[in-house]
N, C-alpha and C positions, 0 to 999 in steps of 0.2 A: 387812724384818721375815722372817724366817726362822725358822720354829715349832724350837723348840729340844726337851728334857723337857717337853710341856706340851702342851697341846688346846685350838686356839684355833678360833675359831669369825667369816666373816667376812662378809655379804651385798654383793655388786656391786649388785645390786639385787631390785627386791621387799619392802626394810625401810626404810619411807616412802612407800611407794607400794605401787598394785595393779596389780601386770603384771609384767610384766622380771625376774621372777626369776632370780635367780645364787645361789649361797652357796656357799660355801667351809671344808673343814674343813683347819687344817692340824696334822702332830704329826710331830716325829723326821724333821725337817727335807722333808718331803714332805704337798702339797696336794692334794685329789682337789673335784672341782663338782658340787656335785648340783642338776643342771635348768638350763637356757643358752635363758633365755627372751625373748620382745621385746612391744612395748606396739602402741596403735596411735597414727597422729598424728592433731591435733588440731589445733585454727584457729590453736595457736601455733605452729605446724610448719606453713608454710601450700607445699601442693605435697608434701608428704610425706605415706604412707600408713602408714610403717614406722618404727618408734621401735629402736633396737638399745640392749645396756652396752655401754659403755667397758671393754672388757678389759683394761687395758694393767696394773693391778697385777699379774694373774696371766701375763701375757703379758714382760713383763720377768722372770718365772721361772718360762722354760714350760718346762724342763731337770727342775723338778719337781713337775708336775702331771704324776700318773700317769695319770686320765681324766676320763670325765665321767659322772656315773649318774644317769637320770631318770627321774623320781618318776612320770607321767603324758603322753599326747599332747598336752595344752591347748597354743596356741599363747603362752601366756604361758610355758613351761614347756620349751618345743623348739625355738619360734618360729625362735631368732635362729642355730640351724647350721647353716645353709646359708650363711649368712653372715660365720659367725668362726670353725668348727668348724675347715677346712682351715688356718689360721692357726695355731690350737693344737697339731693333729698328733698327738693323743692318743686313744683305744680311747672308744667311747663305750657305756656300756651301757642296755640297756632290755628289759621283758617284750615278748612277740611283740606283738601291737597296737601299743603305743606304736614299736616297734623298725619294723612294718610303714608308718607312720603318715609315723616318720622315712626310711626307704628309699626312699620317694617323693619325698621331700623333695629329698634326698641325689640322685636321680635325676635330675632336673628342671634340677639345679643341675650335673651334671655333676663330681658328687665320690665315686658308688660305689668305686672306684679309689682314691681316696688317703685315706677315710676307715676305718678301723675299726670296725664294726657287731657288738654281741656283743649274743646273744639268749639270756634267762637264762632258766631255769625259775623261776617265785613260788615251788616247793620249796628251791631249791638256794641256796647262801650260796659270795658269793664271796673274793679279799685281791683288795684291791687296796694293795700293802706293804705301810706298819703297820696297813691299815684293811682289817677284815670288813666286807660288805656282804650285808642280807637281808633280801631284799621282804616286806612284808606288806601283804597285799590289805584295801582299805576303799573304803569305795563314795562315790562322786563321780560328776557329771554327765558320764561320759567311759568305755568299757571300761578296766578293768583302772587304775584308780585305786592306787596302792600309798603307802602309809608305808618310811621304812626303819630297820632298828636296824643301826647303823655302830657296829662293838666297834674300843675300841685299847684299848691298854697303861694308858688313862689315863679308862677308862670307858665308859659307853655310851651314845648316842644315840640316843631316837626323833624321829625327822627324821618331822613325818605329813605331809608335801605338802598336796596340798589334797582334804579326807575331809571326814564325814557319819556319823551311824549312819543305815542302813535297812532295817528287818525285811524285807522285800519288794522288793528293787532290780530285780526283771525279768529283770536278765541278772547273773549270777555267783554266787558265797555269800557272802550276809550273814556280818559281824563279829560274833563270841558275846565276852560279857564273860569267857567264862574261857580264851579264846585272849589276851585282852590282859591281861586279871589273871596268867594265866603267863607274859606279857614282862614286865609289871612286876615278878613276882619275881624274876628275872634280875639287878636292882636296877639302874635306869635311872639315871645321872647328869644328862643335859637332857632334856630334851622341847621341839622347837623346832617351833612351832606354828600352822596357821594363823591367822592374826586379822579374816577377812573377818566375818565374820556374829554378831562376840563382841553387837554391840550390837541381835540379833535374842534377846526373852522365851522363842521359844519356839523351841523343835527343828526342823530343815528342815525335812522331813514325808517321806513315802516315796514311791516310784512308785507302789506298789500304788494308794496313795490317788489317784493323777492318771491311771492307769490309768480307775479307775473313774469318777471326771470326766468324762474326755474322751470315756469308751464315751457315757453319758449326753448329753454334749452335740452328737458327732456322727450318736448312734441320734436323737435330735431333730430333725436339720436334713431337709427335703425337697428340696435342690437339690443341689450340686457345695458340698463340704467344701475349704479350703484351711487348712492349719496350716501355721504358720512354727514352726522350734524351731531349735534351737542345731546346728548340723550333726554337731559331734562327740559329742552326745548318742545313742549306739547303743540305750539303752535305752530312751528315749523311743521312736526310730524300732522297734523291735522290739515296742512298744506300740501303735502306730499302724498297724503293719502286721496286728498281731493283732484289734484292732478293725476293721479294714479288710473282714476274713475273716469276723466275725463279725458284720457288721453288710451285708454282700453288697455291696459299695465293689471296683471294682480300685484300684490305688495307681498314680499319675504323682507323679514326682520332680524336682522343677526346680530346678538348681543343680548345678553341681560338686563344691563339698566335699562334698555330700549323698551325690553320687557315688563320690567318693571312698572318705568314712568306710566308706558299706556294699561297695563293694568290699575294702576292707581290713581290715574284722569277718569277711564269709564268709572270706575267706581263712586264717585263722586260725582257723577254728571259730565264731564266733558268728553269730546272725542265720539261721539254718541255715534257717527255717521263714519268711524273709520273705516277700511273696507276690508272684511277678513280678509285675515293674512293666510299665505299656502307655504310649509314645510319648506324644510331646503331639499328633499328629495323629488316632489314636486317640482319645483323653481326651474330643476335643474330639467325637466320634462318639457317645459314650457317652451315654446319658439321665442328666439332672445326678443326679438323685437312685442314679447308679451310680458315682460317681467319688469320690475323694477325692485331693487334691495335697497332697504333703508340699514345700513350698519354704523355699531363704531367703531372707535378706531382714527375718527381725525385729527390727535394732537399725537399718529404716530406709537401709538401704544402697542405693543409687540406682540400681546398676548389677548388684542380687541380683538375683532371680527376682519376689518378691513387688514388689517399687515397679517391674518394670518391665512385671508384670501390671497395676497399679494403676493408671497412663499409658498402656496400652494400647499398650503397648508391645513382646509378647512373644506367643508363637504360642497360650498357653493364656489364654484369656478371664472375666472372670467377669461377673456380673449381679447386676439386685435379686435374685434368689430365692435367692441361692447366702451363702452364709454364709466367716468368717478367722475364723480360731481362733491368738489369739497365746500358743505353749505357750513359752515366754520373758517370762523378765526383763528389765526396762527398765534400761541397765545407763546406770549415770549419765553425762551428756555428751551422752546419743543421743537425748535427750527430745523434740527440734525432728524432727531428722530423721527419727523413730518420725509424731511427730503432721505430718508432711505427709504420709505413705503412708497412716495412717488417714485423713485428713482427704479424699485423693483415694478412697478405696475409700468413704465416705459421702455423697461426691457422687454417686457411682451410687448409693446409696441400698443398702450391702451392709452386715448388721450385720455387726459385729464382738463378741468375745470374748476378754475378755483371766484374767490371773491372778483381776482385782479381780473376775471376775462369777462364776468358776465354780473349781472345783478343777480348774485344766488346767497348774500350772507348782508345783512344788515346787525348792527350792533345793540346789546341791552340796553346800553349805558349812554348816559347826557351826555351831547355835546357841548359848547358852549351856548349855540343859539338858543339849546332848552335849559342852560342852565340859565341864563337872564332871564326869560317867562317866567322860570320860578320864584325867584328874586321876587320880579315884578307884580309878582302875583302874591305870593307868602309872606312880604314886605316885614324880615323879620328884623329884630334889631342886631342881636349877633349871628353870626356865621360861623359855625366849627365844621369846618373841612376834614373830613375822615374819608374810609376805604382808597387809601392810595399811598403810593410811595411817596416819602417826604416832598419830590420836586413837585408832583400832583399835588397835596394838600395845600402847598407855600404858590403854586398859582393860582389854584382857587380861591384864597385869601384875594390877590392880587385881584386876580378877574371881579371877584363881589365888590372888595371896594371900590374900584372900577364905575362897577352898574350903582353904586348908591348905597350898598348897604350898609348903615352905621358905624356897624364893628364887626370885627374878625379877628380868629384867634388861630392859631395854627401848634395842635401839640402834638404828641407824639405816642404810642404806648407807656404806661405808665406816667402821664401827667395826671395832676389834681387838677381839675380844673373850677373854679369856681362860676356860675353863671348868674347866679344870682344871690342877697344883693351885691352890688356892688359890681358887677362882672363884666366880661371877662379876665379874668385872672387867673395864673396856674400858682397853685397856694402850695406845690409839696408836688413829691415824688415819688410814686412804690415801684415794688421790683416789678419786671415782667420777665416771661423767659418766653421758651419753646421744650416741649416735651417730646417725645419720638415715639411711636411703636415700634418696637424690637421686636418681631415673631408675636408673640403675645404678654411682650411685658412692655412696660410706659416707662421710661427713664430719663433722664435730663439730656436734652440734645447737643449743649455744652459736658458732658457727666466724663470721667475716664473713659467708660466703656465705648462713647462712639469717637473721642480723642485719640484711643490705640488705635480703632478702626483707620479712619484717618491716619495716622503714624505708618500702621503698618500700609494701605492702599500707598501712600505715594512712597517710602523707602525699601518696601521687601520687609521681610521676616527671617531668621534666623533662629533655629532651635538646636542646643546644645549641650546634653547632657555627661556630664562627669564622676566615673565611680572611685571611692577611695573605699581601701579597706581598713579597718579598726588601726592598724601601725598609722594612721593617717598617709598612707603614699598611694598615686593613681594607679586605679589597677584598669589595665587593657586599655583598648583606644576609643577618645570619647565619640559618643551616638552625637548622629550631628544629619539635620533634615533645615531644608528652607524652604521657600516661597515668595516668585516673583524677585530674586533677585538677578539683572542684568548680565549673566557669564553666559551661555547659550553651549558654542561649542567647546567652550574652558571648564563646564560644568564639573570635569575630575580633575581637574587639575585645579580649582577651587578649592573643592572641599577638600582636598587633601593638606594644600596649605592651610587651611584655615583649622582644620583638624588638628596639623601640627601645631599652627600657633594657639590651641584648647591647651593640648599637651605641655607645653613649655612653660604658660604660664600660670597654668595645673599647679607643676613639680618643683616653681621657681616660688609660687603664692606664697601669701599670711593664713597661718593658723586659722585663722579668726574667719566663721564661713561667708559672712558677708561681705570683708573683705577681698578674699580669692573669688567670691561670683563678680564680684566687679572688675577684678583682676582679669579675668577672665570674658568676661562681656569684653571689655575694652580691647583685649587683644584680637577679637575676633572681630570687633568691628572696622578693628585698625586695617586688618588683613582687606577686609568687602570695601573697604573702602580704595586702597592702593588697587583692585583691579578693578570696581568699578564705579570712583567717584560720586558712591551712594553711603551714606550713613546709613544702615539699617537698623528695625528692632532685631534687638540681639536679647534672648533670653535662656538665661543658666542655670541649671535644674544642675544639685550635688547629691550624690546615692550612697550610702554606707552599703559595703555587701562585706 
């Protein structure tokens, strides 16, 4: 699949899922990549924290890849770079704040000398082979959210990245209709658009409204206030710093990711009026009414600051006179973890405020009214929904068509879409997949290691070793160990029964080692099934003594 005299689009991640965004554009034999993100592990990946995109398609065409252009600094758009960009070996392009976050990641991975990182002024355009790129600032829940205008011989693309419309963003300059209309006037072939909040009938809301809501909640509090929010949301940090100053509170920051965002933002000219912070020891000496804590952990992460504070495992402590504000949304899949933290706070009689009780959070993604405005302003010939599960992208295609967009197409990871000429059309499909970071090793998400771990997690594990002499006869009693077998009080009786089954099978089994191993395995598994109703993983070792 080499792009010829045409313009192609191919998602390797982020289409059919929320997270792990990787988008390729191809023309005249060359490809460019927009974003290179990751997602986080879930129970389907036991023992895994980070999930990465499988970039085999473009790795096989590495000589044709010109570079990676990053829209903004969220993990689902830049998080895979420390693990995959070194193998790709192409330059990276980002605006200053995003580049600062990327540089820290590359520095931690020891890759700053190996990977070229180019900082692009938002007012400048730049060329990569047959592509020309221009950053277009759009509001989002992080500094320097950007869309891209990608110009090619076969048409212009408006690639939104993650976006919303915000008349009062607290940091940065709000997008104006006039600016968007001017872009539409240049002629846009395809709008490649974030689908996350397509089901929301209302717009996403403004950071200015959040400032008023947080000021009211914090201003009324009589004890310590802890606010947890997404570390990357520097506009929210700006808001909290200003409210702390206005309400006479000192700020204490708890969480390394918050420290990293604040340092990076200040290094490139943001958060200049953020108040000086106090350390944990000084914070606990302050009268409760004079302290505002900003903490990580709003998604229930057990090792984050809020979870540790809730479990009395942190230098900062809270009591019944204090207040915790969740200035963040509940990401689907995190409900149980967040509930555990909130229950721990409730046990201490600490009141909690979420976005259900007060205006303390707004989304960073566009709702239907904002999408409609974008269609009206940009006037694309084609709408390509991305950044969503299939239901989100299909709904945006329907909504866009209803709003008058002439052509829409619903694609998923791996679908090769010809945008021009005579587009849109799916003209092929390429293999995509997931990798997982397992310790220090990157392996296939559907490989044998992960499949074995799932089976062990679901069924339990038995390991049995049988010794044989040179005459082929069993020596002694088989050695037995197990994990995760639900026998509890009957453990010893079960072990005796399983060992006896293994010994009987060993005495009666075949001379061929593989057949003997299988005979013993089946005998032990039948015993376990009889006792528990489960079929555990049984590993049999034969040893000659």
